[in-house]
C-alpha positions in Angstrom: -80.3 -209.7 181.3 -78.2 -210.3 178.2 -74.7 -208.9 178.6 -74.9 -206.6 175.5 -78.2 -205.1 176.9 -76.5 -204.5 180.3 -73.5 -202.9 178.6 -75.8 -200.6 176.5 -77.7 -199.6 179.6 -74.5 -198.9 181.4 -73.3 -196.7 178.6 -76.5 -194.7 178.7 -75.8 -193.8 182.3 -72.4 -192.3 181.4 -72.2 -188.6 180.6 -71.9 -188.0 176.9 -68.3 -187.6 175.8 -67.4 -184.2 174.4 -67.8 -184.2 170.7 -64.5 -183.5 169.0 -64.5 -179.9 167.8 -62.5 -178.6 164.9 -59.2 -176.9 165.9 -57.4 -173.8 164.7 -53.9 -172.5 165.5 -54.0 -168.9 166.5 -51.3 -166.5 167.6 -51.4 -163.5 169.9 -48.1 -161.6 170.1 -45.4 -164.2 170.2 -47.7 -166.8 171.7 -49.3 -169.8 170.0 -52.8 -170.9 170.9 -54.4 -174.2 170.1 -58.1 -173.4 170.0 -61.2 -175.6 169.7 -63.7 -173.9 167.5 -67.4 -173.5 168.5 -69.1 -172.4 165.3 -72.7 -173.6 165.7 -75.4 -172.9 168.3 -75.0 -176.2 170.1 -71.2 -176.0 170.4 -71.4 -172.3 171.5 -74.0 -173.1 174.1 -71.9 -175.9 175.6 -68.6 -174.1 175.3 -66.2 -175.3 178.0 -68.9 -176.6 180.4 -68.2 -179.6 182.5 -64.4 -179.5 181.8 -62.1 -180.0 184.8 -58.9 -178.7 183.2 -57.7 -176.8 180.2 -54.1 -177.3 179.1 -51.8 -174.2 179.0 -52.0 -172.3 175.6 -55.3 -174.1 174.7 -58.6 -172.4 174.5 -61.9 -172.2 172.7 -62.7 -169.8 169.9 -66.4 -168.9 169.6 -67.4 -167.9 166.1 -70.6 -165.9 165.7 -72.6 -165.5 162.5 -72.9 -161.7 163.0 -71.0 -159.1 164.9 -72.9 -158.0 168.0 -72.4 -157.3 171.7 -72.3 -161.0 172.5 -72.2 -162.0 176.2 -70.7 -165.1 177.9 -71.5 -166.7 181.3 -70.2 -169.6 183.3 -73.1 -171.9 184.1 -71.8 -175.5 184.6 -68.3 -174.3 183.9 -65.8 -175.4 186.5 -62.7 -173.5 185.3 -62.0 -169.8 185.9 -61.6 -168.3 182.5 -60.6 -165.1 180.7 -62.5 -164.2 177.6 -61.3 -161.8 174.9 -63.9 -160.4 172.6 -62.6 -159.8 169.0 -63.8 -157.8 166.1 -64.0 -159.0 162.5 -60.2 -158.6 162.0 -59.3 -160.3 165.3 -58.5 -157.1 167.2 -59.2 -157.5 171.0 -62.0 -155.2 172.0 -62.0 -156.1 175.7 -61.0 -158.9 178.1 -63.1 -160.1 181.0 -62.3 -162.5 183.8 -65.0 -165.0 184.6 -65.4 -167.1 187.8 -66.6 -170.7 187.7 -70.3 -171.6 188.0 -71.6 -168.1 187.9 -74.3 -166.6 185.8 -72.9 -163.1 185.6 -72.9 -161.7 182.0 -69.6 -160.8 180.6 -70.2 -158.8 177.4 -68.3 -157.4 174.4 -67.7 -153.7 174.8 -68.6 -153.3 171.1 -69.8 -155.5 168.3 -67.7 -158.6 168.4 -67.5 -161.4 165.8 -65.4 -163.8 168.0 -64.8 -164.6 171.6 -61.6 -166.5 172.8 -61.7 -168.2 176.1 -58.4 -169.1 177.9 -57.4 -170.0 181.4 -57.9 -167.1 183.7 -55.1 -164.6 183.6 -53.6 -166.0 180.3 -53.9 -162.7 178.5 -52.7 -160.5 181.4 -49.8 -162.9 182.0 -48.6 -162.5 178.4 -49.1 -158.8 178.4 -51.9 -159.1 175.8 -54.3 -156.2 176.0 -57.3 -154.7 174.2 -56.1 -153.4 170.8 -53.8 -156.4 170.3 -54.6 -158.7 167.3 -55.2 -162.4 167.4 -54.1 -164.0 164.1 -55.4 -167.1 162.4 -59.1 -166.6 163.0 -59.6 -166.4 159.2 -58.7 -170.1 159.1 -61.5 -171.1 161.6 -64.7 -172.8 160.4 -67.6 -170.5 159.5 -70.7 -170.5 161.7 -73.4 -173.0 160.9 
């Protein structure tokens, strides 16, 4: 077989590299968050699946087209995560801890426009609770 054909076939066998998502800088209290933004159906569906690590103070902001009682789950997600559901203004409605590779639903307590996933315990460790505001979400890309 020609070398370039073998190389192409070998590349097809590799898992697809994660597409580079837009990023936004958020703040919660005195803490800075570097968040990837999942603003379309495909990116929201993939979320943090298949990741083996998430650096400290990094997370993923899910931007929904409409406020609703959105739910998250952990299929194919190897990291324990905490998710904060946020209203239109970035106020935290509720925070849920999620265990890896489970299909339990973790839902917003009220209509949420955003969900912010961080390493498990990040919010509790920083003393960030429901009612606190996450700033910078207005700079995130709009849903597509």
